[in-house]
N, C-alpha and C positions, 0 to 999 in steps of 0.2 A: 655549685649550688645555684639553683634557679632562683628567680625573683620570688617565687611562691615558696614559703617555708613548708617543710613536711609536717611540722607539728604546730598547732596554735594552742597556747597555754592561757587559760581563762582564769583571771583572779578578780573576784568582786572585792571591793574595798569599802569597809565601813568601820570606823573607830579602831583601826589596827595600826596606828601611826608608830607605835612602839616596836612593832615586829616586822613591818613589811620590807624594810631594807635587808634584813637577814634572809627573809623569804626569797626576795629577788636574787640576792647573791648566791643562794643555794641553787637557783635555776641557772644563773649565768655560769656557774662552775661545772655544769653538765659535761660529761665526756662527749655527748652527742650534741651538736651545736646548731642544727638546721631547724630553728624554731622562731616563732614570734611570741611575744608576751602581750596579752591584751588585759589591761587593768581597767575595770569598770568602776569609776568613782561614784559611790552611792552616798557620799557625804559632801554634797555640793556647797562648800563655802570657800572663800578666797584663799585662806591659809592652806587648806588641804589641796586645792587646785595647784597652787604654786609649789607645794611640797612634792606632789606626784609628778608634776611637769619636769622637775629636776632629773628624775629617773629617765625620762624619754630623751633628755639631752645627752645623757651619759651613754646610752646604747640605742641605736636607731631601730633595733628590733622591738623596743618597748613602745607600745601605743597606749594612749590614755583615752578612754571614752568617759564623758561626763554626763551623768544623769541629771536632768533638770530638777527632779524631785527624788526623794528617797523611795526606791521601789522594792528594796529587799534583795537578798542574795540570789534567789531563784530567777527572778525576772532579769536581774543584772547578768546572770550567766547566759540566759537566752539571748540577751542583747549582744553579749560578747561572741556567742556562736554565730549570730547573723553577720558580724563583721569579720569573722575569721576566714582565712584563706588556705589553711593547711589541709592536708589529706586526713590527718588525725587531729582530734581535739583532746587536750589533757586539762585536768582541773587541779587547781591548787588554791587553798584558802590563804588569806593574807597574813596568817600567823603560823602556817605550817612550813615544814622544811623538806627538801628532797635530798636524798643521798646522790652523790655525784654521778653514779652510773645508772640511775633510775631509767632515764629515757632509752639509753642504749640497750639495756637488758630487756626492757619491756617491749620495745619495738621488735627486737629479735624474736622474743617469745611469741608475739602476735603474728609475725611473718611465718614462723616455724609451724604454728598450728592453724594458720589462716583464720585469725580471729577478727571480729569486728568490735569486741569489747573485752577489756582485760582490767584486772586490778591486782594489787600486791599486798603482802603483809606490811604492817607498819608498827612503829613503836609509839607509845604514848609518853609525852614529856610534859613537864609543868612550865609555869611562866618563866622560870629561870633556866630552862633547858635541862633540868634534871630528869633522868630516866625514871619512868614509873613502871611500865610493863610492855609486853609485846602482844600484838594481835596477829595471829596467823591467818593466811589466806587459804581458803578451801580451793582445791583444784577446780572443781565444777560446782556451780551453784544453780539451782533451778527455782522456779516460782514458789514451789511449796516450801522449800528450805528458807527462802528469802522472806516468805510471809511470816515465818516464826520470829525471825530477827534479822536486822540488817547487819550483815558482816562485811559490808563493803565500805572501806574508808574513801570518802569523796576525793581527797587529795592524792589517792593512789590510782584513780581511774584514767585510762586512756581508751578512747574509742574512735571508730572511723566516723568522719564527719558526715558521710552519706546516710548514716542512721537518721540524721535530722532532716533528711529530705521528706520524711513522713511528718507532716505538720502536727500530728497527735503527740509526737515525742518531744515534749518540752518540760522544763522544770516547772513545778507547780508554784503558784504564788502563795506559799505558806510561810509562817514565821520560822518553822523548824521542820527538818526531815523532808524538805522539798526534793532532795536527791533520792531518798528512799522511795518516794512515790514514783519517780521516773524509772528507777531500777525495776520496781515491780511491774510496771507497764511493759518495759522492754522484755523482761523474762517471760511475761505472760504471752508475748508475741514471738516466743521461741528464738529470741536473739541469744546466742550461746555466750555465756559469761564464764570466763576461765580466770582462775587466780594463779599468780606466780608467787609461790611461798618463799619470798625473800623480803627482808625488811628494808624497803627502799624509800620510806617516807617517815617523817616524824610528825605526829598529830599532837597539837598543843592543847592540853586540857587546862583551860583557865577558868577563873570564877565566873566569867560571863559566857562560857561555851554553851551554845544552844542545844546541841544534841546530847 
């Protein structure tokens, strides 16, 4: 393993104290282990700073970035990407969960099809981890399909970091669906998006879910 991780996992944190430990544990249990976790703390108060710092003491791959002010999930992700060192960037929200073979299967899929962008199927769970339903991943998605509806779960996405060499490709500073705006922009610029139709992520639908 080189000093540079293969995957940088970006997690914006805001008001998810109840869930983030379980989220981090689901990532640390991955069968593929060459990664860093970048948590962007968008809730800058002392209690939360101390709470999140405990995670970085537990595993040196966990890095915490502190926002001076609350800037929202999209801008927090942009900041995380700027600080990332991996060849791939993966996204996970602070209350979602990954199945333990997610990274291994998804990286293999990307290498097999020479992809810069991939996503997977996911299950929807409630606040108590009860199963609600499954959302399948379409194998190929283009701009016109995406324009009708966003079928890409953010916490399922892995992409090549080099995509962000283009300064136009950033998360929008919107209150919600900032990821959808970016996916539309990427697909309109002919970046091939392919879905692995396996349920590798759990998306938590809670009463304060924005999307």
